[in-house]
C-alpha positions as CSV (number, residue, x, y, z in Angstrom):
1,X,34.4,10.6,20.3
2,X,33.4,14.1,19.1
3,X,36.0,16.0,17.1
4,X,37.5,19.3,18.3
5,X,37.4,22.7,16.7
6,X,40.2,25.3,17.2
7,X,39.0,28.9,17.4
8,X,41.1,32.0,16.9
9,X,41.5,32.5,20.6
10,X,43.4,29.2,20.8
11,X,40.8,27.6,22.9
12,X,39.6,24.2,21.7
13,X,35.9,23.4,22.1
14,X,34.3,20.1,21.5
15,X,32.0,20.0,18.4
16,X,28.6,18.6,19.2
17,X,28.1,15.3,17.4
18,X,25.4,15.5,14.6
19,X,22.6,13.0,15.4
20,X,22.3,10.5,12.6
21,X,18.9,10.1,10.9
22,X,17.0,6.8,11.3
23,X,17.4,4.4,8.4
24,X,13.9,5.0,7.1
25,X,14.5,8.8,6.9
26,X,17.8,8.7,5.0
27,X,17.1,10.0,1.4
28,X,19.0,7.2,-0.3
29,X,17.3,4.4,1.7
30,X,13.9,6.1,1.4
31,X,14.3,6.0,-2.4
32,X,15.6,2.4,-2.4
33,X,12.8,1.1,-0.1
34,X,10.1,3.1,-1.9
35,X,11.2,1.8,-5.3
36,X,11.3,-1.7,-4.0
37,X,7.7,-1.5,-2.7
38,X,6.6,0.1,-6.1
39,X,8.3,-2.7,-8.1
40,X,7.0,-5.6,-6.1
41,X,3.4,-4.1,-6.1
42,X,3.7,-3.7,-9.9
43,X,4.2,-7.4,-10.2
44,X,0.9,-8.0,-8.4
45,X,-1.1,-7.0,-11.5
46,X,0.1,-9.8,-13.9
47,X,0.3,-12.3,-11.0
48,X,-3.3,-11.8,-10.0
49,X,-4.5,-12.1,-13.6
50,X,-2.5,-15.3,-13.9
51,X,-3.9,-16.5,-10.6
52,X,-7.4,-16.0,-11.9
53,X,-6.5,-18.0,-15.0
54,X,-4.8,-21.0,-13.4
55,X,-7.2,-21.2,-10.5
56,X,-10.1,-21.0,-13.0
57,X,-11.7,-17.9,-11.5
58,X,-13.8,-16.2,-14.1
59,X,-15.0,-12.5,-14.1
60,X,-18.5,-13.3,-12.8
61,X,-17.2,-15.3,-9.8
62,X,-17.2,-12.4,-7.3
63,X,-17.2,-14.7,-4.2
64,X,-14.2,-16.6,-5.5
65,X,-12.3,-13.4,-6.2
66,X,-13.0,-12.0,-2.7
67,X,-12.0,-15.4,-1.1
68,X,-8.8,-15.4,-3.1
69,X,-7.9,-11.9,-2.0
70,X,-8.8,-12.7,1.6
71,X,-6.5,-15.7,1.7
72,X,-3.6,-13.6,0.4
73,X,-3.9,-10.9,2.9
74,X,-4.8,-13.0,5.9
75,X,-1.7,-15.1,5.3
76,X,0.5,-12.1,4.8
77,X,-0.8,-10.4,8.0
78,X,-0.2,-13.6,10.0
79,X,3.4,-13.8,8.6
80,X,4.1,-10.2,9.7
81,X,2.6,-10.8,13.1
82,X,4.7,-14.0,13.6
83,X,7.8,-12.0,12.6
84,X,6.9,-9.2,15.0
85,X,6.5,-11.8,17.8
86,X,9.9,-13.3,17.0
87,X,11.5,-9.8,17.1
88,X,9.8,-9.0,20.4
89,X,7.7,-6.1,19.1
90,X,5.0,-4.7,21.4
91,X,1.5,-5.8,20.4
92,X,-0.4,-3.6,22.7
93,X,-2.3,-0.5,21.6
94,X,-1.4,2.8,23.1
95,X,-4.9,3.1,24.6
96,X,-8.1,1.1,24.4
97,X,-9.9,3.3,21.8
98,X,-7.1,2.7,19.3
99,X,-8.7,-0.6,18.4
100,X,-11.4,1.3,16.6
101,X,-8.8,3.1,14.6
102,X,-7.1,-0.2,13.8
103,X,-10.5,-1.7,12.6
104,X,-11.2,1.3,10.4
105,X,-7.6,1.1,9.1
106,X,-8.0,-2.6,8.3
107,X,-11.2,-1.8,6.4
108,X,-9.7,1.0,4.3
109,X,-6.2,-0.5,3.9
110,X,-7.2,-4.1,3.1
111,X,-10.9,-5.0,3.0
112,X,-12.5,-2.3,0.9
113,X,-9.2,-1.5,-0.9
114,X,-8.7,-5.0,-2.3
115,X,-12.3,-6.1,-2.7
116,X,-12.7,-3.3,-5.2
117,X,-9.2,-4.0,-6.7
118,X,-9.8,-7.7,-7.4
119,X,-13.2,-7.1,-8.8
120,X,-12.0,-4.2,-11.0
121,X,-8.9,-6.0,-12.2
122,X,-10.9,-9.0,-13.4
123,X,-13.0,-6.7,-15.6
124,X,-10.1,-4.6,-16.9
125,X,-6.8,-5.0,-18.7
126,X,-3.8,-5.2,-16.3
127,X,-1.9,-2.3,-17.8
128,X,-5.0,-0.1,-17.9
129,X,-5.8,-0.9,-14.3
130,X,-2.3,-0.1,-13.2
131,X,-2.4,3.4,-14.8
132,X,-5.9,4.1,-13.4
133,X,-4.7,3.0,-10.0
134,X,-2.0,5.7,-10.0
135,X,-4.9,8.1,-9.1
136,X,-4.2,7.0,-5.6
137,X,-0.8,8.7,-5.7
138,X,-2.1,12.1,-6.8
139,X,-5.1,11.9,-4.5
140,X,-2.9,11.1,-1.6
141,X,-0.6,14.0,-2.3
142,X,-3.6,16.4,-2.4
143,X,-5.2,14.9,0.7
144,X,-1.9,15.2,2.6
145,X,-1.8,18.9,1.8
146,X,-5.4,19.3,3.0
147,X,-5.3,17.3,6.3
148,X,-1.6,17.1,7.4
149,X,0.4,19.9,8.8
150,X,3.6,18.5,7.2
151,X,1.9,18.7,3.7
152,X,2.2,21.9,1.6
153,X,0.7,22.3,-1.9
154,X,3.7,23.7,-3.8
155,X,3.8,24.7,-7.4
156,X,5.8,21.6,-8.2
157,X,3.2,19.3,-6.6
158,X,0.4,21.1,-8.5
159,X,2.3,20.7,-11.8
160,X,3.0,17.1,-11.1
161,X,-0.6,16.3,-10.2
162,X,-1.9,18.1,-13.2
163,X,0.4,16.2,-15.6
164,X,-0.5,12.9,-13.8
165,X,-4.3,13.5,-14.1
166,X,-3.8,14.5,-17.7
167,X,-2.1,11.3,-18.4
168,X,-4.9,9.3,-16.9
169,X,-7.5,11.3,-18.8
170,X,-5.6,10.7,-22.0
171,X,-5.7,7.0,-21.4
172,X,-9.5,7.1,-21.3
173,X,-9.8,9.3,-24.4
174,X,-7.5,7.2,-26.5
175,X,-10.1,5.7,-28.8
176,X,-10.9,2.0,-29.2
177,X,-7.4,0.8,-28.4
178,X,-7.6,2.2,-24.9
179,X,-10.9,0.4,-24.1
180,X,-14.2,1.7,-22.9
181,X,-15.0,2.9,-19.4
182,X,-16.9,0.3,-17.3
183,X,-18.2,0.6,-13.8
184,X,-17.2,-3.0,-12.8
185,X,-13.7,-2.5,-14.2
186,X,-12.5,1.1,-14.2
187,X,-15.0,2.2,-11.7
188,X,-13.9,-0.3,-9.1
189,X,-10.2,0.5,-9.8
190,X,-10.9,4.2,-9.1
191,X,-12.7,3.3,-5.9
192,X,-9.7,1.2,-5.0
193,X,-7.4,4.1,-5.6
194,X,-9.4,6.4,-3.3
195,X,-9.4,3.7,-0.6
196,X,-5.6,3.4,-1.0
197,X,-5.2,7.2,-0.6
198,X,-7.3,7.4,2.6
199,X,-5.4,4.4,4.0
200,X,-2.1,6.1,3.1
201,X,-3.2,9.2,5.1
202,X,-4.1,7.0,8.1
203,X,-0.8,5.2,7.9
204,X,1.0,8.5,8.6
205,X,-0.5,8.4,12.1
206,X,-0.3,4.6,12.7
207,X,2.7,4.9,15.0
208,X,0.6,7.0,17.4
209,X,-1.7,4.0,18.0
210,X,0.6,1.0,18.0
211,X,3.9,-0.3,16.6
212,X,3.9,0.3,12.9
213,X,5.2,-3.2,12.0
214,X,2.5,-4.8,14.3
215,X,-0.2,-2.5,13.0
216,X,0.6,-3.5,9.4
217,X,0.2,-7.1,10.4
218,X,-3.1,-6.4,12.3
219,X,-4.5,-4.5,9.3
220,X,-3.7,-7.2,6.8
221,X,-4.8,-10.2,8.9
222,X,-8.0,-8.5,10.1
223,X,-8.8,-7.0,6.7
224,X,-8.1,-10.3,5.0
225,X,-10.4,-12.2,7.4
226,X,-13.1,-9.7,6.6
227,X,-12.7,-10.6,3.0
228,X,-12.5,-14.4,3.5
229,X,-15.8,-14.5,5.5
230,X,-18.1,-12.8,2.9
231,X,-16.2,-14.6,0.2
232,X,-17.2,-18.0,1.8
233,X,-20.8,-16.8,2.3
234,X,-20.9,-15.9,-1.4
235,X,-19.8,-19.4,-2.2
236,X,-16.2,-18.5,-2.8
237,X,-13.6,-21.3,-3.3
238,X,-10.5,-21.9,-5.3
239,X,-12.1,-23.8,-8.2
240,X,-9.0,-25.4,-9.6
241,X,-6.1,-25.8,-7.2
242,X,-2.9,-26.4,-9.1
243,X,0.8,-26.3,-8.2
244,X,1.2,-23.2,-10.4
245,X,-1.8,-21.5,-8.8
246,X,-0.5,-22.2,-5.3
247,X,2.9,-20.7,-6.3
248,X,1.2,-17.6,-7.7
249,X,-0.7,-17.2,-4.4
250,X,2.5,-17.6,-2.4
251,X,4.2,-14.9,-4.5
252,X,1.3,-12.6,-4.0
253,X,1.5,-13.2,-0.2
254,X,5.2,-12.3,-0.4
255,X,4.5,-9.1,-2.4
256,X,2.0,-8.0,0.3
257,X,4.3,-8.8,3.2
258,X,7.3,-7.0,1.7
259,X,5.5,-4.1,0.0
260,X,3.2,-3.1,3.0
261,X,6.0,-3.5,5.5
262,X,8.3,-1.1,3.7
263,X,5.7,1.3,2.5
264,X,3.9,1.7,5.9
265,X,7.3,2.2,7.7
266,X,8.3,4.9,5.2
267,X,5.0,6.7,5.5
268,X,5.3,6.7,9.3
269,X,8.7,8.4,9.1
270,X,8.4,10.8,6.2
271,X,6.1,13.3,4.6
272,X,3.4,11.5,2.7
273,X,3.9,13.1,-0.7
274,X,7.7,12.4,-0.6
275,X,7.0,8.6,-0.4
276,X,3.7,8.2,-2.3
277,X,5.0,9.7,-5.5
278,X,7.3,6.7,-6.0
279,X,4.2,4.5,-6.6
280,X,3.9,6.2,-10.0
281,X,6.8,3.9,-11.0
């Protein structure tokens, strides 16, 4: 029941109740969910490197790497879609042409994004790849200011992006201990970061085309299948299936399921820059 306010004329008037913000827009929960997504995604770097090691996937086995990535995201997408079905989420697109948006989103968010990521990570140190991949954060902040009405390029954002880019540049100018730039390693990680930024921009409008939870499942399952097929055509297999390797794959599936579900939901509710910056963690 709304509370009452007494005015000086003695007349009591009912105070209008303040509408509560959705869970994914409340600042404390935005921070908690965004940090959770950043932390679980951070675990992906060492787990993928360990997966390559225990499944006997060497740097030159491109087909195997693509197949490994495809399995991970196809399984994650199917899990999300099964959960959506159990919760009674609507699977329909808002209109027929939205399927083209979903296909493009799947390509950018999963297929191209992770094809370049897995290839790049196998040719680069995990920590170096993680830092280079933070280019996606600053690129997404700048793109949001360019293409979204809700994005404004403030002095604080400019300063933050300059410092961030300077840190990445310092990594590559650090001498022998920082490693040398390679196209198959660093180049692929940079392409992955740009794909991630474009996908983040598209996620902001995902809710206009379909349910965000369902759309996340569609993008992972479809994008993963588009990795599995070329992986198989390139002779991709899991060369040495071990219990430890299977556990690592299961953990990576869980990371994708939790990370993408939280991150995409946050992007659909909040300004892009406010959420993306947490990935710098």
